[in-house]
Backbone as a printed PyTorch tensor [residue, N CA C, xyz], in Angstrom:
tensor([[[ -14.5930, -115.0010,  -10.6310],
         [ -14.3180, -113.5940,  -10.3750],
         [ -12.8160, -113.3530,  -10.4800]],

        [[ -12.4180, -112.3740,  -11.2700],
         [ -10.9920, -112.0970,  -11.4360],
         [ -10.5560, -110.9820,  -10.5010]],

        [[  -9.3020, -111.0700,  -10.1180],
         [  -8.7260, -110.0100,   -9.2890],
         [  -8.6650, -108.7260,  -10.0840]],

        [[  -8.7840, -107.6370,   -9.3750],
         [  -8.7010, -106.3310,  -10.0280],
         [  -7.2550, -105.9590,  -10.3330]],

        [[  -6.3470, -106.2620,   -9.4120],
         [  -4.9430, -105.9080,   -9.5980],
         [  -4.2330, -106.8780,  -10.5270]],

        [[  -3.0450, -106.4980,  -10.9120],
         [  -2.2190, -107.3530,  -11.7610],
         [  -1.1810, -108.0700,  -10.9220]],

        [[  -0.9410, -109.3280,  -11.2290],
         [   0.1630, -110.0450,  -10.6170],
         [   1.4700, -109.5090,  -11.1850]],

        [[   2.5530, -109.7750,  -10.5060],
         [   3.8520, -109.2330,  -10.9390],
         [   4.2110, -109.6620,  -12.3570]],

        [[   4.0380, -110.9480,  -12.6680],
         [   4.4160, -111.4210,  -14.0000],
         [   3.4320, -110.9110,  -15.0530]],

        [[   2.1540, -110.8070,  -14.7030],
         [   1.1730, -110.2280,  -15.6270],
         [   1.5830, -108.7970,  -15.9800]],

        [[   1.9670, -108.0640,  -14.9680],
         [   2.4140, -106.6810,  -15.1340],
         [   3.6010, -106.6300,  -16.1030]],

        [[   4.5930, -107.4700,  -15.8680],
         [   5.7900, -107.4760,  -16.7140],
         [   5.4620, -107.8370,  -18.1580]],

        [[   4.5970, -108.8280,  -18.3460],
         [   4.2210, -109.2480,  -19.7020],
         [   3.5190, -108.1100,  -20.4280]],

        [[   2.5960, -107.4460,  -19.7630],
         [   1.8860, -106.3380,  -20.3970],
         [   2.8130, -105.1780,  -20.7230]],

        [[   3.7360, -104.8750,  -19.8210],
         [   4.7020, -103.8040,  -20.0940],
         [   5.6180, -104.1720,  -21.2570]],

        [[   6.0170, -105.4400,  -21.3420],
         [   6.8640, -105.8860,  -22.4500],
         [   6.1190, -105.7540,  -23.7770]],

        [[   4.8280, -106.1070,  -23.8060],
         [   4.0370, -105.9550,  -25.0290],
         [   3.9660, -104.4790,  -25.4070]],

        [[   3.7560, -103.6300,  -24.4300],
         [   3.7030, -102.1910,  -24.6940],
         [   5.0290, -101.7010,  -25.2780]],

        [[   6.1370, -102.1390,  -24.7140],
         [   7.4660, -101.7560,  -25.2240],
         [   7.6810, -102.2340,  -26.6550]],

        [[   7.0440, -103.3540,  -27.0100],
         [   7.1950, -103.9150,  -28.3580],
         [   6.1790, -103.3380,  -29.3430]],

        [[   5.5640, -102.2390,  -28.9720],
         [   4.6560, -101.5550,  -29.8870],
         [   3.1900, -101.8560,  -29.6620]],

        [[   2.8610, -102.5460,  -28.5890],
         [   1.4690, -102.8260,  -28.2640],
         [   0.9550, -104.1480,  -28.7970]],

        [[   1.7880, -104.8420,  -29.5900],
         [   1.4130, -106.1470,  -30.1300],
         [   2.6800, -106.9700,  -30.3290]],

        [[   2.6270, -108.2590,  -29.9820],
         [   3.8180, -109.0950,  -30.1270],
         [   3.4350, -110.5630,  -30.1340]],

        [[   4.3060, -111.3830,  -30.7100],
         [   4.1420, -112.8260,  -30.5650],
         [   5.1880, -113.3140,  -29.5640]],

        [[   5.1450, -114.5800,  -29.2450],
         [   5.8670, -115.0970,  -28.0730],
         [   7.3820, -114.9100,  -28.0940]],

        [[   8.0380, -115.1380,  -29.2230],
         [   9.5090, -115.1100,  -29.2320],
         [  10.0640, -113.7350,  -28.8550]],

        [[   9.6700, -112.6480,  -29.5370],
         [  10.1930, -111.3390,  -29.1270],
         [   9.7620, -110.9690,  -27.7110]],

        [[   8.5940, -111.4380,  -27.3090],
         [   8.0960, -111.1510,  -25.9670],
         [   8.9820, -111.8030,  -24.9080]],

        [[   9.3150, -113.0670,  -25.1050],
         [  10.1950, -113.7710,  -24.1680],
         [  11.5650, -113.0990,  -24.1360]],

        [[  12.0940, -112.7370,  -25.2990],
         [  13.4060, -112.0810,  -25.3560],
         [  13.3950, -110.7390,  -24.6300]],

        [[  12.3120, -109.9700,  -24.7920],
         [  12.1890, -108.6800,  -24.1050],
         [  12.1300, -108.8870,  -22.5940]],

        [[  11.3630, -109.8720,  -22.1550],
         [  11.2590, -110.1620,  -20.7150],
         [  12.6140, -110.5890,  -20.1530]],

        [[  13.3330, -111.4210,  -20.8890],
         [  14.6520, -111.8650,  -20.4320],
         [  15.6380, -110.7050,  -20.3970]],

        [[  15.6010, -109.8770,  -21.4330],
         [  16.5110, -108.7340,  -21.5010],
         [  16.2620, -107.7720,  -20.3390]],

        [[  15.0110, -107.4700,  -20.0690],
         [  14.6730, -106.5120,  -19.0150],
         [  14.8960, -107.0720,  -17.6120]],

        [[  14.6500, -108.3740,  -17.4300],
         [  14.7570, -108.9600,  -16.0860],
         [  16.1540, -109.5100,  -15.7970]],

        [[  16.9170, -109.7870,  -16.8680],
         [  18.2290, -110.4000,  -16.6690],
         [  18.1270, -111.8600,  -16.2480]],

        [[  16.9550, -112.4540,  -16.4740],
         [  16.7210, -113.8460,  -16.0800],
         [  16.0840, -114.6100,  -17.2320]],

        [[  16.2830, -115.9200,  -17.2170],
         [  15.6340, -116.7820,  -18.1970],
         [  14.1340, -116.8290,  -17.9160]],

        [[  13.3480, -116.8070,  -18.9780],
         [  11.8950, -116.8360,  -18.8550],
         [  11.3660, -118.0250,  -19.6440]],

        [[  10.5420, -118.8410,  -19.0120],
         [   9.9660, -120.0130,  -19.6800],
         [   8.8380, -119.5710,  -20.6100]],

        [[   8.9280, -119.9890,  -21.8610],
         [   7.9160, -119.6320,  -22.8410],
         [   6.5390, -120.1420,  -22.4020]],

        [[   6.4890, -121.3150,  -21.7830],
         [   5.2120, -121.8610,  -21.3120],
         [   4.5690, -120.9410,  -20.2740]],

        [[   5.3680, -120.3750,  -19.3910],
         [   4.8380, -119.4560,  -18.3720],
         [   4.2630, -118.2110,  -19.0270]],

        [[   4.9150, -117.7380,  -20.0760],
         [   4.4330, -116.5610,  -20.7980],
         [   3.0940, -116.8790,  -21.4530]],

        [[   2.9760, -118.0500,  -22.0870],
         [   1.7130, -118.4260,  -22.7240],
         [   0.5730, -118.5180,  -21.7150]],

        [[   0.8530, -119.0600,  -20.5460],
         [  -0.1750, -119.1620,  -19.5020],
         [  -0.6810, -117.7770,  -19.1260]],

        [[   0.2360, -116.8460,  -18.9170],
         [  -0.1350, -115.4790,  -18.5410],
         [  -0.8610, -114.7770,  -19.6900]],

        [[  -0.4040, -114.9790,  -20.9160],
         [  -1.0660, -114.3680,  -22.0630],
         [  -2.5260, -114.8150,  -22.1510]],

        [[  -2.7640, -116.1010,  -21.9710],
         [  -4.1340, -116.6250,  -22.0170],
         [  -4.9770, -116.0520,  -20.8810]],

        [[  -4.3800, -115.9760,  -19.6910],
         [  -5.1090, -115.4290,  -18.5420],
         [  -5.4730, -113.9660,  -18.7790]],

        [[  -4.5410, -113.1890,  -19.3150],
         [  -4.8070, -111.7840,  -19.6110],
         [  -5.8550, -111.6390,  -20.7130]],

        [[  -5.8230, -112.5440,  -21.6720],
         [  -6.8340, -112.5180,  -22.7310],
         [  -8.2140, -112.8550,  -22.1510]],

        [[  -8.2600, -113.8390,  -21.2520],
         [  -9.5210, -114.2010,  -20.6020],
         [ -10.0900, -113.0440,  -19.7870]],

        [[  -9.2180, -112.2020,  -19.2420],
         [  -9.6420, -111.0330,  -18.4710],
         [ -10.0470, -109.8670,  -19.3650]],

        [[  -9.8380, -110.0020,  -20.6820],
         [ -10.1880, -108.9380,  -21.6090],
         [  -9.1490, -107.8360,  -21.7170]],

        [[  -7.9450, -108.0950,  -21.1980],
         [  -6.8850, -107.0850,  -21.2150],
         [  -6.0330, -107.1750,  -22.4780]],

        [[  -6.0410, -108.3370,  -23.1040],
         [  -5.3380, -108.5830,  -24.3590],
         [  -6.3000, -109.2420,  -25.3350]],

        [[  -5.9910, -109.1320,  -26.6150],
         [  -6.6740, -109.9190,  -27.6400],
         [  -5.5760, -110.6060,  -28.4490]],

        [[  -5.9600, -111.6080,  -29.2260],
         [  -4.9610, -112.2830,  -30.0450],
         [  -5.5170, -112.5510,  -31.4380]],

        [[  -4.5900, -112.7390,  -32.3460],
         [  -4.9470, -113.0810,  -33.7170],
         [  -3.8710, -114.0110,  -34.2600]],

        [[  -4.2660, -114.8770,  -35.1750],
         [  -3.3120, -115.7660,  -35.8290],
         [  -2.8750, -115.1490,  -37.1410]],

        [[  -1.5790, -115.2810,  -37.4080],
         [  -1.0470, -114.8410,  -38.6890],
         [  -0.4930, -116.0830,  -39.3660]],

        [[  -0.9860, -116.3580,  -40.5540],
         [  -0.6210, -117.5710,  -41.2870],
         [   0.7910, -117.4780,  -41.8770]],

        [[   1.3900, -118.6520,  -42.1890],
         [   2.7720, -118.6730,  -42.7020],
         [   3.0130, -117.7630,  -43.9040]],

        [[   2.0160, -117.6540,  -44.7990],
         [   2.2050, -116.7850,  -45.9720],
         [   2.4020, -115.3370,  -45.5350]],

        [[   1.7470, -114.9710,  -44.4370],
         [   1.8290, -113.5910,  -43.9410],
         [   3.1050, -113.3530,  -43.1430]],

        [[   3.5540, -114.3840,  -42.3990],
         [   4.7250, -114.2060,  -41.5380],
         [   6.0230, -114.3180,  -42.3180]],

        [[   5.9940, -115.0630,  -43.4360],
         [   7.2090, -115.2790,  -44.2030],
         [   8.1610, -116.2450,  -43.5260]],

        [[   7.7250, -116.8570,  -42.4060],
         [   8.6160, -117.7450,  -41.6590],
         [   8.2540, -119.2110,  -41.8220]],

        [[   7.1230, -119.4960,  -42.4980],
         [   6.6960, -120.8840,  -42.6100],
         [   5.9650, -121.3730,  -41.3750]],

        [[   5.7000, -120.4820,  -40.4260],
         [   5.0200, -120.8540,  -39.1900],
         [   3.8460, -119.9180,  -38.9390]],

        [[   2.8060, -120.4880,  -38.3560],
         [   1.6910, -119.6590,  -37.9020],
         [   2.0910, -119.0370,  -36.5820]],

        [[   1.8010, -117.7630,  -36.4290],
         [   2.1310, -117.0580,  -35.1840],
         [   0.8650, -116.4680,  -34.5850]],

        [[   0.7920, -116.5040,  -33.2600],
         [  -0.3000, -115.8500,  -32.5530],
         [   0.2390, -114.5490,  -31.9740]],

        [[  -0.3260, -113.4490,  -32.4300],
         [   0.0500, -112.1270,  -31.9470],
         [  -0.9120, -111.6980,  -30.8510]],

        [[  -0.3790, -111.1460,  -29.7930],
         [  -1.1700, -110.6540,  -28.6740],
         [  -1.0970, -109.1430,  -28.6710]],

        [[  -2.2710, -108.5260,  -28.5400],
         [  -2.3780, -107.0730,  -28.5880],
         [  -2.9370, -106.5550,  -27.2690]],

        [[  -2.3210, -105.4970,  -26.7760],
         [  -2.7930, -104.8370,  -25.5670],
         [  -4.0680, -104.0650,  -25.9110]],

        [[  -5.1460, -104.3620,  -25.2030],
         [  -6.4270, -103.6800,  -25.4220],
         [  -6.5110, -102.4420,  -24.5300]],

        [[  -7.4670, -101.5740,  -24.8160],
         [  -7.6080, -100.3520,  -24.0260],
         [  -7.8580, -100.6720,  -22.5510]],

        [[  -8.5910, -101.7550,  -22.2740],
         [  -8.8130, -102.1650,  -20.8770],
         [  -7.4910, -102.5470,  -20.2160]],

        [[  -6.5880, -103.1600,  -20.9780],
         [  -5.2720, -103.5170,  -20.4570],
         [  -4.4240, -102.3020,  -20.1740]],

        [[  -4.4860, -101.3440,  -21.0760],
         [  -3.7360, -100.1000,  -20.8720],
         [  -4.2510,  -99.3680,  -19.6420]],

        [[  -5.5690,  -99.3310,  -19.4730],
         [  -6.1530,  -98.7040,  -18.2850],
         [  -5.7230,  -99.4290,  -17.0160]],

        [[  -5.6830, -100.7620,  -17.0680],
         [  -5.2730, -101.5370,  -15.8930],
         [  -3.8280, -101.2470,  -15.5450]],

        [[  -2.9610, -101.0950,  -16.5540],
         [  -1.5650, -100.7330,  -16.3030],
         [  -1.4620,  -99.3610,  -15.6510]],

        [[  -2.2190,  -98.4050,  -16.1500],
         [  -2.1960,  -97.0550,  -15.5740],
         [  -2.6700,  -97.0900,  -14.1200]],

        [[  -3.7320,  -97.8300,  -13.8830],
         [  -4.2740,  -97.9560,  -12.5260],
         [  -3.2470,  -98.6000,  -11.5970]],

        [[  -2.5720,  -99.6250,  -12.0900],
         [  -1.5520, -100.3150,  -11.3090],
         [  -0.3860,  -99.3850,  -10.9860]],

        [[   0.0150,  -98.5910,  -11.9680],
         [   1.1180,  -97.6450,  -11.7500],
         [   0.7420,  -96.6110,  -10.6900]],

        [[  -0.4870,  -96.0890,  -10.7760],
         [  -0.9370,  -95.1100,   -9.7750],
         [  -0.9330,  -95.7240,   -8.3770]],

        [[  -1.4100,  -96.9550,   -8.2610],
         [  -1.4600,  -97.6220,   -6.9640],
         [  -0.0550,  -97.8630,   -6.4220]],

        [[   0.8460,  -98.3560,   -7.2610],
         [   2.2160,  -98.6100,   -6.8070],
         [   2.9270,  -97.3090,   -6.4430]],

        [[   2.6630,  -96.2460,   -7.1760],
         [   3.2540,  -94.9480,   -6.8590],
         [   2.8080,  -94.4840,   -5.4770]],

        [[   1.5290,  -94.7040,   -5.1610],
         [   1.0360,  -94.3350,   -3.8190],
         [   1.7640,  -95.1310,   -2.7400]],

        [[   2.0380,  -96.3930,   -3.0000],
         [   2.7620,  -97.2050,   -2.0240],
         [   4.2090,  -96.7530,   -1.8830]],

        [[   4.8440,  -96.3530,   -2.9880],
         [   6.2480,  -95.9320,   -2.9620],
         [   6.4300,  -94.5150,   -2.4460]],

        [[   5.3870,  -93.7130,   -2.4580],
         [   5.4790,  -92.3310,   -2.0230],
         [   5.9880,  -92.2520,   -0.5770]],

        [[   7.1040,  -91.5630,   -0.3860],
         [   7.6760,  -91.3890,    0.9450],
         [   8.6040,  -92.4990,    1.4000]],

        [[   8.7690,  -93.5460,    0.6110],
         [   9.5960,  -94.6930,    1.0080],
         [  11.0870,  -94.4050,    0.8730]],

        [[  11.4790,  -93.5420,   -0.0570],
         [  12.9030,  -93.2560,   -0.2640],
         [  13.5850,  -92.8260,    1.0310]],

        [[  12.9250,  -91.9430,    1.7700],
         [  13.5040,  -91.4790,    3.0390],
         [  13.6490,  -92.6180,    4.0320]],

        [[  12.6590,  -93.4830,    4.0570],
         [  12.7020,  -94.6270,    4.9900],
         [  13.8180,  -95.5960,    4.6140]],

        [[  14.0310,  -95.7940,    3.3280],
         [  15.0960,  -96.6930,    2.8750],
         [  16.4760,  -96.1350,    3.2090]],

        [[  16.6100,  -94.8230,    3.1530],
         [  17.8930,  -94.1960,    3.4670],
         [  18.2240,  -94.3380,    4.9440]],

        [[  17.2060,  -94.4420,    5.7910],
         [  17.4090,  -94.5720,    7.2370],
         [  17.8650,  -95.9780,    7.6310]],

        [[  17.5840,  -96.9430,    6.8000],
         [  17.8900,  -98.3490,    7.1400],
         [  19.3430,  -98.6590,    6.9290]]])
């Protein structure tokens, strides 16, 4: 049984894919995550999350052969599925409900 909510890193990976046009392979994805977070990101950790999200049906993947990539390497592209987009929207709504009214409380501290 999978959790309904997204983990923090799952959330970030999905948002990074969305920022990259809804589909990406690992290198630009890692660079986007590092750029946005200001921290180094392990490619292995990204692959683990990508597989987990694919297993949940939130992402799909396809292989692109070297002739297609022009790089001499096979690349696996991950695409955000409609279920993934819905999960992101649901997560945003939930987090917004939690943040609602917090600004005033933070100013008091």
